N, CA, C, O and CB atoms as a CASP TS submission, in Angstrom:
PFRMAT TS
TARGET T0000
AUTHOR 0000-0000-0000
METHOD Language model
MODEL 1
PARENT N/A
ATOM      1  N   MET     1     -25.345   7.005   5.747  1.00  0.00           N
ATOM      2  CA  MET     1     -23.969   6.853   6.087  1.00  0.00           C
ATOM      3  C   MET     1     -23.156   7.905   5.368  1.00  0.00           C
ATOM      4  O   MET     1     -23.521   8.256   4.246  1.00  0.00           O
ATOM      5  CB  MET     1     -23.482   5.461   5.752  1.00  0.00           C
ATOM      6  N   THR     2     -22.029   8.462   5.953  1.00  0.00           N
ATOM      7  CA  THR     2     -21.286   9.377   5.191  1.00  0.00           C
ATOM      8  C   THR     2     -20.499   8.571   4.140  1.00  0.00           C
ATOM      9  O   THR     2     -20.140   7.405   4.304  1.00  0.00           O
ATOM     10  CB  THR     2     -20.371  10.227   6.096  1.00  0.00           C
ATOM     11  N   ARG     3     -20.269   9.316   3.043  1.00  0.00           N
ATOM     12  CA  ARG     3     -19.577   8.793   1.832  1.00  0.00           C
ATOM     13  C   ARG     3     -18.148   9.194   1.943  1.00  0.00           C
ATOM     14  O   ARG     3     -17.933  10.388   1.735  1.00  0.00           O
ATOM     15  CB  ARG     3     -20.206   9.330   0.487  1.00  0.00           C
ATOM     16  N   LEU     4     -17.183   8.479   2.213  1.00  0.00           N
ATOM     17  CA  LEU     4     -15.784   8.937   2.340  1.00  0.00           C
ATOM     18  C   LEU     4     -15.107   8.632   1.054  1.00  0.00           C
ATOM     19  O   LEU     4     -15.598   7.815   0.275  1.00  0.00           O
ATOM     20  CB  LEU     4     -15.036   8.264   3.537  1.00  0.00           C
ATOM     21  N   LYS     5     -13.978   9.268   0.796  1.00  0.00           N
ATOM     22  CA  LYS     5     -13.260   8.912  -0.513  1.00  0.00           C
ATOM     23  C   LYS     5     -12.449   7.616  -0.233  1.00  0.00           C
ATOM     24  O   LYS     5     -12.155   6.939  -1.218  1.00  0.00           O
ATOM     25  CB  LYS     5     -12.244  10.146  -1.033  1.00  0.00           C
ATOM     26  N   LEU     6     -12.079   7.219   0.921  1.00  0.00           N
ATOM     27  CA  LEU     6     -11.377   5.846   1.094  1.00  0.00           C
ATOM     28  C   LEU     6     -12.321   4.805   1.171  1.00  0.00           C
ATOM     29  O   LEU     6     -13.197   4.850   2.034  1.00  0.00           O
ATOM     30  CB  LEU     6     -10.512   5.756   2.331  1.00  0.00           C
ATOM     31  N   ALA     7     -12.248   3.891   0.387  1.00  0.00           N
ATOM     32  CA  ALA     7     -13.384   2.810   0.420  1.00  0.00           C
ATOM     33  C   ALA     7     -12.872   1.551   1.118  1.00  0.00           C
ATOM     34  O   ALA     7     -13.434   1.069   2.102  1.00  0.00           O
ATOM     35  CB  ALA     7     -13.889   2.404  -1.094  1.00  0.00           C
ATOM     36  N   ASP     8     -11.870   1.093   0.601  1.00  0.00           N
ATOM     37  CA  ASP     8     -11.388  -0.314   1.224  1.00  0.00           C
ATOM     38  C   ASP     8      -9.909  -0.302   1.434  1.00  0.00           C
ATOM     39  O   ASP     8      -9.164   0.494   0.864  1.00  0.00           O
ATOM     40  CB  ASP     8     -11.736  -1.598   0.247  1.00  0.00           C
ATOM     41  N   LEU     9      -9.520  -1.213   2.273  1.00  0.00           N
ATOM     42  CA  LEU     9      -8.095  -1.270   2.631  1.00  0.00           C
ATOM     43  C   LEU     9      -7.558  -2.552   2.248  1.00  0.00           C
ATOM     44  O   LEU     9      -7.624  -3.538   2.982  1.00  0.00           O
ATOM     45  CB  LEU     9      -7.857  -1.040   4.088  1.00  0.00           C
ATOM     46  N   ALA    10      -7.021  -2.547   1.096  1.00  0.00           N
ATOM     47  CA  ALA    10      -6.526  -3.871   0.415  1.00  0.00           C
ATOM     48  C   ALA    10      -5.346  -4.478   1.266  1.00  0.00           C
ATOM     49  O   ALA    10      -4.530  -3.748   1.830  1.00  0.00           O
ATOM     50  CB  ALA    10      -5.986  -3.582  -1.168  1.00  0.00           C
ATOM     51  N   ASP    11      -5.303  -5.786   1.325  1.00  0.00           N
ATOM     52  CA  ASP    11      -4.230  -6.410   1.904  1.00  0.00           C
ATOM     53  C   ASP    11      -3.242  -6.837   0.795  1.00  0.00           C
ATOM     54  O   ASP    11      -3.535  -7.652  -0.081  1.00  0.00           O
ATOM     55  CB  ASP    11      -4.703  -7.560   2.740  1.00  0.00           C
ATOM     56  N   GLU    12      -2.053  -6.223   0.905  1.00  0.00           N
ATOM     57  CA  GLU    12      -0.974  -6.400   0.099  1.00  0.00           C
ATOM     58  C   GLU    12       0.298  -6.475   0.891  1.00  0.00           C
ATOM     59  O   GLU    12       0.432  -5.967   2.004  1.00  0.00           O
ATOM     60  CB  GLU    12      -0.933  -5.365  -0.871  1.00  0.00           C
ATOM     61  N   LYS    13       1.284  -7.186   0.200  1.00  0.00           N
ATOM     62  CA  LYS    13       2.575  -7.301   0.837  1.00  0.00           C
ATOM     63  C   LYS    13       3.108  -5.842   1.046  1.00  0.00           C
ATOM     64  O   LYS    13       3.342  -5.145   0.059  1.00  0.00           O
ATOM     65  CB  LYS    13       3.576  -8.194  -0.049  1.00  0.00           C
ATOM     66  N   PRO    14       3.313  -5.342   2.386  1.00  0.00           N
ATOM     67  CA  PRO    14       3.716  -3.967   2.488  1.00  0.00           C
ATOM     68  C   PRO    14       5.237  -3.911   2.165  1.00  0.00           C
ATOM     69  O   PRO    14       5.939  -4.921   2.121  1.00  0.00           O
ATOM     70  CB  PRO    14       3.384  -3.384   3.926  1.00  0.00           C
ATOM     71  N   VAL    15       5.728  -2.539   1.925  1.00  0.00           N
ATOM     72  CA  VAL    15       7.098  -2.208   1.910  1.00  0.00           C
ATOM     73  C   VAL    15       7.159  -1.248   3.267  1.00  0.00           C
ATOM     74  O   VAL    15       6.406  -0.284   3.404  1.00  0.00           O
ATOM     75  CB  VAL    15       7.575  -1.454   0.414  1.00  0.00           C
ATOM     76  N   ARG    16       8.049  -1.598   4.148  1.00  0.00           N
ATOM     77  CA  ARG    16       8.091  -0.776   5.427  1.00  0.00           C
ATOM     78  C   ARG    16       8.840   0.711   5.164  1.00  0.00           C
ATOM     79  O   ARG    16       9.955   0.912   4.682  1.00  0.00           O
ATOM     80  CB  ARG    16       8.945  -1.677   6.617  1.00  0.00           C
ATOM     81  N   LEU    17       7.964   1.567   5.588  1.00  0.00           N
ATOM     82  CA  LEU    17       8.536   3.006   5.553  1.00  0.00           C
ATOM     83  C   LEU    17       8.355   3.597   6.968  1.00  0.00           C
ATOM     84  O   LEU    17       7.471   3.181   7.716  1.00  0.00           O
ATOM     85  CB  LEU    17       7.762   3.972   4.420  1.00  0.00           C
ATOM     86  N   THR    18       9.136   4.488   7.284  1.00  0.00           N
ATOM     87  CA  THR    18       8.909   5.267   8.596  1.00  0.00           C
ATOM     88  C   THR    18       8.709   6.706   8.334  1.00  0.00           C
ATOM     89  O   THR    18       9.581   7.407   7.820  1.00  0.00           O
ATOM     90  CB  THR    18      10.107   5.119   9.582  1.00  0.00           C
ATOM     91  N   VAL    19       7.514   7.147   8.707  1.00  0.00           N
ATOM     92  CA  VAL    19       7.272   8.638   8.557  1.00  0.00           C
ATOM     93  C   VAL    19       6.854   9.034   9.957  1.00  0.00           C
ATOM     94  O   VAL    19       6.573   8.259  10.871  1.00  0.00           O
ATOM     95  CB  VAL    19       6.109   9.037   7.409  1.00  0.00           C
ATOM     96  N   GLU    20       6.854  10.477   9.991  1.00  0.00           N
ATOM     97  CA  GLU    20       6.463  11.061  11.337  1.00  0.00           C
ATOM     98  C   GLU    20       5.479  12.034  10.735  1.00  0.00           C
ATOM     99  O   GLU    20       5.655  12.654   9.686  1.00  0.00           O
ATOM    100  CB  GLU    20       7.742  11.775  12.313  1.00  0.00           C
ATOM    101  N   VAL    21       4.365  12.100  11.565  1.00  0.00           N
ATOM    102  CA  VAL    21       3.200  13.036  11.238  1.00  0.00           C
ATOM    103  C   VAL    21       3.014  13.793  12.597  1.00  0.00           C
ATOM    104  O   VAL    21       3.330  13.339  13.697  1.00  0.00           O
ATOM    105  CB  VAL    21       1.754  12.199  10.730  1.00  0.00           C
ATOM    106  N   SER    22       2.498  14.918  12.371  1.00  0.00           N
ATOM    107  CA  SER    22       2.104  15.763  13.568  1.00  0.00           C
ATOM    108  C   SER    22       1.093  15.199  14.450  1.00  0.00           C
ATOM    109  O   SER    22       0.304  14.391  13.962  1.00  0.00           O
ATOM    110  CB  SER    22       1.600  17.049  13.143  1.00  0.00           C
ATOM    111  N   ALA    23       1.007  15.510  15.671  1.00  0.00           N
ATOM    112  CA  ALA    23       0.049  15.134  16.684  1.00  0.00           C
ATOM    113  C   ALA    23      -1.312  15.543  16.084  1.00  0.00           C
ATOM    114  O   ALA    23      -2.254  14.752  16.134  1.00  0.00           O
ATOM    115  CB  ALA    23       0.352  15.838  18.112  1.00  0.00           C
ATOM    116  N   ARG    24      -1.434  16.715  15.540  1.00  0.00           N
ATOM    117  CA  ARG    24      -2.730  17.104  15.031  1.00  0.00           C
ATOM    118  C   ARG    24      -3.238  16.115  13.969  1.00  0.00           C
ATOM    119  O   ARG    24      -4.364  15.625  14.043  1.00  0.00           O
ATOM    120  CB  ARG    24      -2.658  18.511  14.455  1.00  0.00           C
ATOM    121  N   LEU    25      -2.363  15.834  12.964  1.00  0.00           N
ATOM    122  CA  LEU    25      -2.663  14.916  12.001  1.00  0.00           C
ATOM    123  C   LEU    25      -3.031  13.439  12.499  1.00  0.00           C
ATOM    124  O   LEU    25      -3.955  12.734  12.094  1.00  0.00           O
ATOM    125  CB  LEU    25      -1.541  14.899  11.124  1.00  0.00           C
ATOM    126  N   HIS    26      -2.211  13.190  13.339  1.00  0.00           N
ATOM    127  CA  HIS    26      -2.521  11.811  14.050  1.00  0.00           C
ATOM    128  C   HIS    26      -3.957  11.780  14.721  1.00  0.00           C
ATOM    129  O   HIS    26      -4.650  10.763  14.729  1.00  0.00           O
ATOM    130  CB  HIS    26      -1.393  11.518  15.238  1.00  0.00           C
ATOM    131  N   ARG    27      -4.322  12.925  15.257  1.00  0.00           N
ATOM    132  CA  ARG    27      -5.793  12.866  15.813  1.00  0.00           C
ATOM    133  C   ARG    27      -6.779  12.882  14.833  1.00  0.00           C
ATOM    134  O   ARG    27      -7.862  12.317  14.987  1.00  0.00           O
ATOM    135  CB  ARG    27      -6.124  13.984  16.706  1.00  0.00           C
ATOM    136  N   GLU    28      -6.430  13.562  13.729  1.00  0.00           N
ATOM    137  CA  GLU    28      -7.271  13.565  12.468  1.00  0.00           C
ATOM    138  C   GLU    28      -7.437  12.164  11.897  1.00  0.00           C
ATOM    139  O   GLU    28      -8.527  11.714  11.543  1.00  0.00           O
ATOM    140  CB  GLU    28      -6.629  14.483  11.374  1.00  0.00           C
ATOM    141  N   LEU    29      -6.310  11.518  11.831  1.00  0.00           N
ATOM    142  CA  LEU    29      -6.434  10.224  11.313  1.00  0.00           C
ATOM    143  C   LEU    29      -7.162   9.285  12.156  1.00  0.00           C
ATOM    144  O   LEU    29      -7.818   8.410  11.590  1.00  0.00           O
ATOM    145  CB  LEU    29      -5.192   9.716  11.045  1.00  0.00           C
ATOM    146  N   LEU    30      -7.140   9.343  13.461  1.00  0.00           N
ATOM    147  CA  LEU    30      -7.942   8.511  14.383  1.00  0.00           C
ATOM    148  C   LEU    30      -9.460   8.846  14.377  1.00  0.00           C
ATOM    149  O   LEU    30     -10.322   7.985  14.551  1.00  0.00           O
ATOM    150  CB  LEU    30      -7.401   8.677  15.803  1.00  0.00           C
ATOM    151  N   ALA    31      -9.718  10.141  14.166  1.00  0.00           N
ATOM    152  CA  ALA    31     -11.089  10.585  14.015  1.00  0.00           C
ATOM    153  C   ALA    31     -11.701  10.024  12.614  1.00  0.00           C
ATOM    154  O   ALA    31     -12.820   9.511  12.590  1.00  0.00           O
ATOM    155  CB  ALA    31     -11.126  12.207  14.080  1.00  0.00           C
ATOM    156  N   TYR    32     -10.912  10.151  11.476  1.00  0.00           N
ATOM    157  CA  TYR    32     -11.150   9.625  10.282  1.00  0.00           C
ATOM    158  C   TYR    32     -11.450   8.057  10.291  1.00  0.00           C
ATOM    159  O   TYR    32     -12.406   7.589   9.672  1.00  0.00           O
ATOM    160  CB  TYR    32     -10.029   9.965   9.472  1.00  0.00           C
ATOM    161  N   ALA    33     -10.635   7.342  10.977  1.00  0.00           N
ATOM    162  CA  ALA    33     -10.741   5.983  11.143  1.00  0.00           C
ATOM    163  C   ALA    33     -12.151   5.628  11.875  1.00  0.00           C
ATOM    164  O   ALA    33     -12.850   4.681  11.512  1.00  0.00           O
ATOM    165  CB  ALA    33      -9.494   5.494  11.937  1.00  0.00           C
ATOM    166  N   ALA    34     -12.433   6.365  12.783  1.00  0.00           N
ATOM    167  CA  ALA    34     -13.774   6.112  13.586  1.00  0.00           C
ATOM    168  C   ALA    34     -14.855   6.387  12.756  1.00  0.00           C
ATOM    169  O   ALA    34     -15.829   5.637  12.818  1.00  0.00           O
ATOM    170  CB  ALA    34     -13.945   6.973  14.864  1.00  0.00           C
ATOM    171  N   VAL    35     -14.857   7.383  11.948  1.00  0.00           N
ATOM    172  CA  VAL    35     -15.917   7.570  10.937  1.00  0.00           C
ATOM    173  C   VAL    35     -16.075   6.566   9.944  1.00  0.00           C
ATOM    174  O   VAL    35     -17.193   6.225   9.556  1.00  0.00           O
ATOM    175  CB  VAL    35     -15.735   8.740  10.263  1.00  0.00           C
ATOM    176  N   LEU    36     -15.003   6.067   9.502  1.00  0.00           N
ATOM    177  CA  LEU    36     -14.878   4.940   8.502  1.00  0.00           C
ATOM    178  C   LEU    36     -15.488   3.648   9.006  1.00  0.00           C
ATOM    179  O   LEU    36     -15.999   2.775   8.304  1.00  0.00           O
ATOM    180  CB  LEU    36     -13.392   4.680   8.156  1.00  0.00           C
ATOM    181  N   ASN    37     -15.347   3.651  10.478  1.00  0.00           N
ATOM    182  CA  ASN    37     -15.886   2.330  11.117  1.00  0.00           C
ATOM    183  C   ASN    37     -17.243   2.621  11.718  1.00  0.00           C
ATOM    184  O   ASN    37     -17.682   2.021  12.699  1.00  0.00           O
ATOM    185  CB  ASN    37     -14.888   1.739  12.291  1.00  0.00           C
ATOM    186  N   GLY    38     -17.828   3.506  11.117  1.00  0.00           N
ATOM    187  CA  GLY    38     -19.193   3.801  11.480  1.00  0.00           C
ATOM    188  C   GLY    38     -19.373   4.562  12.835  1.00  0.00           C
ATOM    189  O   GLY    38     -20.379   4.351  13.513  1.00  0.00           O
ATOM    190  N   GLY    39     -18.458   5.400  13.217  1.00  0.00           N
ATOM    191  CA  GLY    39     -18.614   6.208  14.225  1.00  0.00           C
ATOM    192  C   GLY    39     -17.857   5.520  15.592  1.00  0.00           C
ATOM    193  O   GLY    39     -17.739   6.123  16.658  1.00  0.00           O
ATOM    194  N   GLU    40     -17.468   4.416  15.391  1.00  0.00           N
ATOM    195  CA  GLU    40     -16.852   3.618  16.632  1.00  0.00           C
ATOM    196  C   GLU    40     -15.434   3.596  16.561  1.00  0.00           C
ATOM    197  O   GLU    40     -14.911   3.175  15.529  1.00  0.00           O
ATOM    198  CB  GLU    40     -17.319   2.125  16.725  1.00  0.00           C
ATOM    199  N   ALA    41     -14.652   4.036  17.625  1.00  0.00           N
ATOM    200  CA  ALA    41     -13.299   3.966  17.708  1.00  0.00           C
ATOM    201  C   ALA    41     -12.796   2.630  17.777  1.00  0.00           C
ATOM    202  O   ALA    41     -11.795   2.239  17.177  1.00  0.00           O
ATOM    203  CB  ALA    41     -12.863   4.679  18.750  1.00  0.00           C
ATOM    204  N   LYS    42     -13.609   1.860  18.617  1.00  0.00           N
ATOM    205  CA  LYS    42     -13.034   0.414  18.873  1.00  0.00           C
ATOM    206  C   LYS    42     -13.301  -0.351  17.525  1.00  0.00           C
ATOM    207  O   LYS    42     -14.386  -0.426  16.948  1.00  0.00           O
ATOM    208  CB  LYS    42     -13.814  -0.406  20.228  1.00  0.00           C
ATOM    209  N   GLY    43     -12.061  -0.923  17.119  1.00  0.00           N
ATOM    210  CA  GLY    43     -12.042  -1.860  15.975  1.00  0.00           C
ATOM    211  C   GLY    43     -11.885  -0.890  14.595  1.00  0.00           C
ATOM    212  O   GLY    43     -11.967  -1.310  13.440  1.00  0.00           O
ATOM    213  N   ALA    44     -11.671   0.335  14.952  1.00  0.00           N
ATOM    214  CA  ALA    44     -11.309   1.169  13.541  1.00  0.00           C
ATOM    215  C   ALA    44      -9.979   0.870  13.195  1.00  0.00           C
ATOM    216  O   ALA    44      -9.183   0.405  14.012  1.00  0.00           O
ATOM    217  CB  ALA    44     -11.407   2.825  13.637  1.00  0.00           C
ATOM    218  N   PRO    45      -9.648   1.156  11.812  1.00  0.00           N
ATOM    219  CA  PRO    45      -8.388   0.901  11.308  1.00  0.00           C
ATOM    220  C   PRO    45      -7.405   1.893  12.015  1.00  0.00           C
ATOM    221  O   PRO    45      -7.768   2.977  12.471  1.00  0.00           O
ATOM    222  CB  PRO    45      -8.390   1.028   9.765  1.00  0.00           C
ATOM    223  N   THR    46      -6.117   1.413  12.062  1.00  0.00           N
ATOM    224  CA  THR    46      -5.146   2.186  12.602  1.00  0.00           C
ATOM    225  C   THR    46      -4.722   3.276  11.446  1.00  0.00           C
ATOM    226  O   THR    46      -4.959   3.115  10.249  1.00  0.00           O
ATOM    227  CB  THR    46      -3.960   1.249  13.107  1.00  0.00           C
ATOM    228  N   PRO    47      -4.095   4.346  11.981  1.00  0.00           N
ATOM    229  CA  PRO    47      -3.487   5.310  11.046  1.00  0.00           C
ATOM    230  C   PRO    47      -2.483   4.722  10.073  1.00  0.00           C
ATOM    231  O   PRO    47      -2.387   5.182   8.935  1.00  0.00           O
ATOM    232  CB  PRO    47      -2.818   6.379  11.815  1.00  0.00           C
ATOM    233  N   GLU    48      -1.689   3.657  10.522  1.00  0.00           N
ATOM    234  CA  GLU    48      -0.900   3.082   9.695  1.00  0.00           C
ATOM    235  C   GLU    48      -1.476   2.306   8.458  1.00  0.00           C
ATOM    236  O   GLU    48      -0.865   2.089   7.412  1.00  0.00           O
ATOM    237  CB  GLU    48      -0.180   2.329  10.444  1.00  0.00           C
ATOM    238  N   ARG    49      -2.809   1.911   8.770  1.00  0.00           N
ATOM    239  CA  ARG    49      -3.452   1.187   7.701  1.00  0.00           C
ATOM    240  C   ARG    49      -4.144   2.214   6.753  1.00  0.00           C
ATOM    241  O   ARG    49      -4.362   1.907   5.582  1.00  0.00           O
ATOM    242  CB  ARG    49      -4.483   0.145   8.282  1.00  0.00           C
ATOM    243  N   LEU    50      -4.474   3.380   7.236  1.00  0.00           N
ATOM    244  CA  LEU    50      -5.231   4.479   6.552  1.00  0.00           C
ATOM    245  C   LEU    50      -4.084   5.268   5.599  1.00  0.00           C
ATOM    246  O   LEU    50      -4.432   5.619   4.472  1.00  0.00           O
ATOM    247  CB  LEU    50      -5.986   5.554   7.762  1.00  0.00           C
ATOM    248  N   ILE    51      -3.048   5.476   5.952  1.00  0.00           N
ATOM    249  CA  ILE    51      -2.150   6.383   5.269  1.00  0.00           C
ATOM    250  C   ILE    51      -1.908   5.798   3.820  1.00  0.00           C
ATOM    251  O   ILE    51      -2.091   6.544   2.858  1.00  0.00           O
ATOM    252  CB  ILE    51      -0.771   6.554   6.099  1.00  0.00           C
ATOM    253  N   PRO    52      -1.525   4.557   3.638  1.00  0.00           N
ATOM    254  CA  PRO    52      -1.226   4.178   2.274  1.00  0.00           C
ATOM    255  C   PRO    52      -2.341   4.231   1.167  1.00  0.00           C
ATOM    256  O   PRO    52      -2.070   4.623   0.032  1.00  0.00           O
ATOM    257  CB  PRO    52      -0.738   2.854   2.334  1.00  0.00           C
ATOM    258  N   PRO    53      -3.592   3.830   1.523  1.00  0.00           N
ATOM    259  CA  PRO    53      -4.651   4.083   0.586  1.00  0.00           C
ATOM    260  C   PRO    53      -4.999   5.481   0.420  1.00  0.00           C
ATOM    261  O   PRO    53      -5.525   5.863  -0.625  1.00  0.00           O
ATOM    262  CB  PRO    53      -5.805   3.383   0.955  1.00  0.00           C
ATOM    263  N   MET    54      -4.731   6.300   1.415  1.00  0.00           N
ATOM    264  CA  MET    54      -5.018   7.692   1.371  1.00  0.00           C
ATOM    265  C   MET    54      -3.974   8.277   0.272  1.00  0.00           C
ATOM    266  O   MET    54      -4.378   9.048  -0.598  1.00  0.00           O
ATOM    267  CB  MET    54      -4.868   8.376   2.884  1.00  0.00           C
ATOM    268  N   ILE    55      -2.811   7.935   0.340  1.00  0.00           N
ATOM    269  CA  ILE    55      -1.738   8.445  -0.589  1.00  0.00           C
ATOM    270  C   ILE    55      -2.174   7.954  -2.034  1.00  0.00           C
ATOM    271  O   ILE    55      -2.256   8.750  -2.969  1.00  0.00           O
ATOM    272  CB  ILE    55      -0.198   7.862  -0.158  1.00  0.00           C
ATOM    273  N   GLU    56      -2.436   6.657  -2.160  1.00  0.00           N
ATOM    274  CA  GLU    56      -2.777   5.946  -3.503  1.00  0.00           C
ATOM    275  C   GLU    56      -3.963   6.800  -4.155  1.00  0.00           C
ATOM    276  O   GLU    56      -4.027   7.029  -5.363  1.00  0.00           O
ATOM    277  CB  GLU    56      -3.269   4.282  -3.251  1.00  0.00           C
ATOM    278  N   ARG    57      -4.903   7.248  -3.200  1.00  0.00           N
ATOM    279  CA  ARG    57      -6.146   7.822  -3.764  1.00  0.00           C
ATOM    280  C   ARG    57      -5.755   9.199  -4.238  1.00  0.00           C
ATOM    281  O   ARG    57      -6.150   9.648  -5.314  1.00  0.00           O
ATOM    282  CB  ARG    57      -7.358   7.875  -2.701  1.00  0.00           C
ATOM    283  N   PHE    58      -4.948   9.878  -3.387  1.00  0.00           N
ATOM    284  CA  PHE    58      -4.475  11.240  -3.726  1.00  0.00           C
ATOM    285  C   PHE    58      -3.791  11.252  -5.081  1.00  0.00           C
ATOM    286  O   PHE    58      -4.082  12.110  -5.914  1.00  0.00           O
ATOM    287  CB  PHE    58      -3.502  11.768  -2.646  1.00  0.00           C
ATOM    288  N   ILE    59      -2.779  10.201  -5.338  1.00  0.00           N
ATOM    289  CA  ILE    59      -2.121  10.218  -6.441  1.00  0.00           C
ATOM    290  C   ILE    59      -2.922   9.865  -7.792  1.00  0.00           C
ATOM    291  O   ILE    59      -2.668  10.339  -8.900  1.00  0.00           O
ATOM    292  CB  ILE    59      -1.074   9.385  -6.210  1.00  0.00           C
ATOM    293  N   ALA    60      -3.941   8.938  -7.487  1.00  0.00           N
ATOM    294  CA  ALA    60      -4.744   8.466  -8.597  1.00  0.00           C
ATOM    295  C   ALA    60      -5.807   9.670  -8.977  1.00  0.00           C
ATOM    296  O   ALA    60      -6.383   9.722 -10.064  1.00  0.00           O
ATOM    297  CB  ALA    60      -5.508   7.037  -8.165  1.00  0.00           C
ATOM    298  N   THR    61      -5.961  10.530  -8.024  1.00  0.00           N
ATOM    299  CA  THR    61      -6.952  11.646  -8.409  1.00  0.00           C
ATOM    300  C   THR    61      -6.266  12.991  -8.780  1.00  0.00           C
ATOM    301  O   THR    61      -6.969  13.956  -9.079  1.00  0.00           O
ATOM    302  CB  THR    61      -7.946  11.921  -7.205  1.00  0.00           C
ATOM    303  N   ASP    62      -4.860  13.081  -8.768  1.00  0.00           N
ATOM    304  CA  ASP    62      -4.128  14.301  -9.132  1.00  0.00           C
ATOM    305  C   ASP    62      -4.166  14.348 -10.567  1.00  0.00           C
ATOM    306  O   ASP    62      -3.556  13.527 -11.252  1.00  0.00           O
ATOM    307  CB  ASP    62      -2.682  14.348  -8.610  1.00  0.00           C
ATOM    308  N   ARG    63      -4.877  15.303 -11.061  1.00  0.00           N
ATOM    309  CA  ARG    63      -4.858  15.471 -12.626  1.00  0.00           C
ATOM    310  C   ARG    63      -3.621  16.040 -13.054  1.00  0.00           C
ATOM    311  O   ARG    63      -3.135  15.605 -14.098  1.00  0.00           O
ATOM    312  CB  ARG    63      -5.995  16.383 -13.169  1.00  0.00           C
ATOM    313  N   SER    64      -3.013  16.962 -12.408  1.00  0.00           N
ATOM    314  CA  SER    64      -1.797  17.571 -12.819  1.00  0.00           C
ATOM    315  C   SER    64      -0.688  16.502 -12.981  1.00  0.00           C
ATOM    316  O   SER    64       0.015  16.427 -13.989  1.00  0.00           O
ATOM    317  CB  SER    64      -1.393  18.646 -11.814  1.00  0.00           C
ATOM    318  N   TYR    65      -0.588  15.681 -11.906  1.00  0.00           N
ATOM    319  CA  TYR    65       0.432  14.664 -11.985  1.00  0.00           C
ATOM    320  C   TYR    65       0.227  13.674 -13.195  1.00  0.00           C
ATOM    321  O   TYR    65       1.159  13.314 -13.913  1.00  0.00           O
ATOM    322  CB  TYR    65       0.449  13.893 -10.665  1.00  0.00           C
ATOM    323  N   ALA    66      -1.060  13.276 -13.352  1.00  0.00           N
ATOM    324  CA  ALA    66      -1.297  12.275 -14.378  1.00  0.00           C
ATOM    325  C   ALA    66      -1.057  12.982 -15.802  1.00  0.00           C
ATOM    326  O   ALA    66      -0.614  12.318 -16.740  1.00  0.00           O
ATOM    327  CB  ALA    66      -2.815  11.666 -14.232  1.00  0.00           C
ATOM    328  N   LYS    67      -1.328  14.205 -15.925  1.00  0.00           N
ATOM    329  CA  LYS    67      -1.016  14.868 -17.285  1.00  0.00           C
ATOM    330  C   LYS    67       0.588  14.928 -17.411  1.00  0.00           C
ATOM    331  O   LYS    67       1.165  14.619 -18.454  1.00  0.00           O
ATOM    332  CB  LYS    67      -1.705  16.461 -17.381  1.00  0.00           C
ATOM    333  N   THR    68       1.186  15.315 -16.362  1.00  0.00           N
ATOM    334  CA  THR    68       2.660  15.457 -16.499  1.00  0.00           C
ATOM    335  C   THR    68       3.291  14.106 -16.780  1.00  0.00           C
ATOM    336  O   THR    68       4.238  13.992 -17.558  1.00  0.00           O
ATOM    337  CB  THR    68       3.288  16.077 -15.211  1.00  0.00           C
ATOM    338  N   ARG    69       2.731  13.051 -16.111  1.00  0.00           N
ATOM    339  CA  ARG    69       3.240  11.585 -16.265  1.00  0.00           C
ATOM    340  C   ARG    69       3.001  11.274 -17.671  1.00  0.00           C
ATOM    341  O   ARG    69       3.939  10.837 -18.337  1.00  0.00           O
ATOM    342  CB  ARG    69       2.485  10.481 -15.294  1.00  0.00           C
ATOM    343  N   ARG    70       1.819  11.454 -18.216  1.00  0.00           N
ATOM    344  CA  ARG    70       1.570  11.000 -19.604  1.00  0.00           C
ATOM    345  C   ARG    70       2.344  11.700 -20.529  1.00  0.00           C
ATOM    346  O   ARG    70       2.631  11.116 -21.574  1.00  0.00           O
ATOM    347  CB  ARG    70       0.199  11.125 -19.996  1.00  0.00           C
ATOM    348  N   ALA    71       2.771  12.933 -20.330  1.00  0.00           N
ATOM    349  CA  ALA    71       3.650  13.692 -21.230  1.00  0.00           C
ATOM    350  C   ALA    71       5.057  13.336 -21.199  1.00  0.00           C
ATOM    351  O   ALA    71       5.789  13.613 -22.149  1.00  0.00           O
ATOM    352  CB  ALA    71       3.562  15.070 -20.953  1.00  0.00           C
ATOM    353  N   ALA    72       5.495  12.711 -20.117  1.00  0.00           N
ATOM    354  CA  ALA    72       6.842  12.291 -19.927  1.00  0.00           C
ATOM    355  C   ALA    72       7.164  10.936 -20.597  1.00  0.00           C
ATOM    356  O   ALA    72       8.317  10.635 -20.906  1.00  0.00           O
ATOM    357  CB  ALA    72       7.118  12.224 -18.471  1.00  0.00           C
ATOM    358  N   GLN    73       6.047  10.091 -20.819  1.00  0.00           N
ATOM    359  CA  GLN    73       5.974   8.751 -21.326  1.00  0.00           C
ATOM    360  C   GLN    73       6.439   8.776 -22.737  1.00  0.00           C
ATOM    361  O   GLN    73       5.892   9.531 -23.541  1.00  0.00           O
ATOM    362  CB  GLN    73       4.572   8.175 -21.213  1.00  0.00           C
ATOM    363  N   PRO    74       7.508   7.921 -23.118  1.00  0.00           N
ATOM    364  CA  PRO    74       7.990   7.856 -24.464  1.00  0.00           C
ATOM    365  C   PRO    74       6.821   7.097 -25.395  1.00  0.00           C
ATOM    366  O   PRO    74       6.052   6.237 -24.965  1.00  0.00           O
ATOM    367  CB  PRO    74       9.456   7.052 -24.468  1.00  0.00           C
ATOM    368  N   GLY    75       6.855   7.551 -26.614  1.00  0.00           N
ATOM    369  CA  GLY    75       5.906   6.902 -27.452  1.00  0.00           C
ATOM    370  C   GLY    75       5.107   7.837 -28.105  1.00  0.00           C
ATOM    371  O   GLY    75       4.224   7.463 -28.877  1.00  0.00           O
TER
END
């Protein structure tokens, strides 16, 4: 099985945001969801469910952001 960076989709109380993505990115999200679902498009998570954990993962692994944030904290 392919090892993807996105592991699980946590159920949390959401904050509603509206974003627009390109048609190309939407197709890529649908393809990613299918791979995440074992290659099956049916039953795969929707792009709306994928985007938040992808952004969380990006922020959590951005070393430059973490370094700048640590430097900005008082103490």
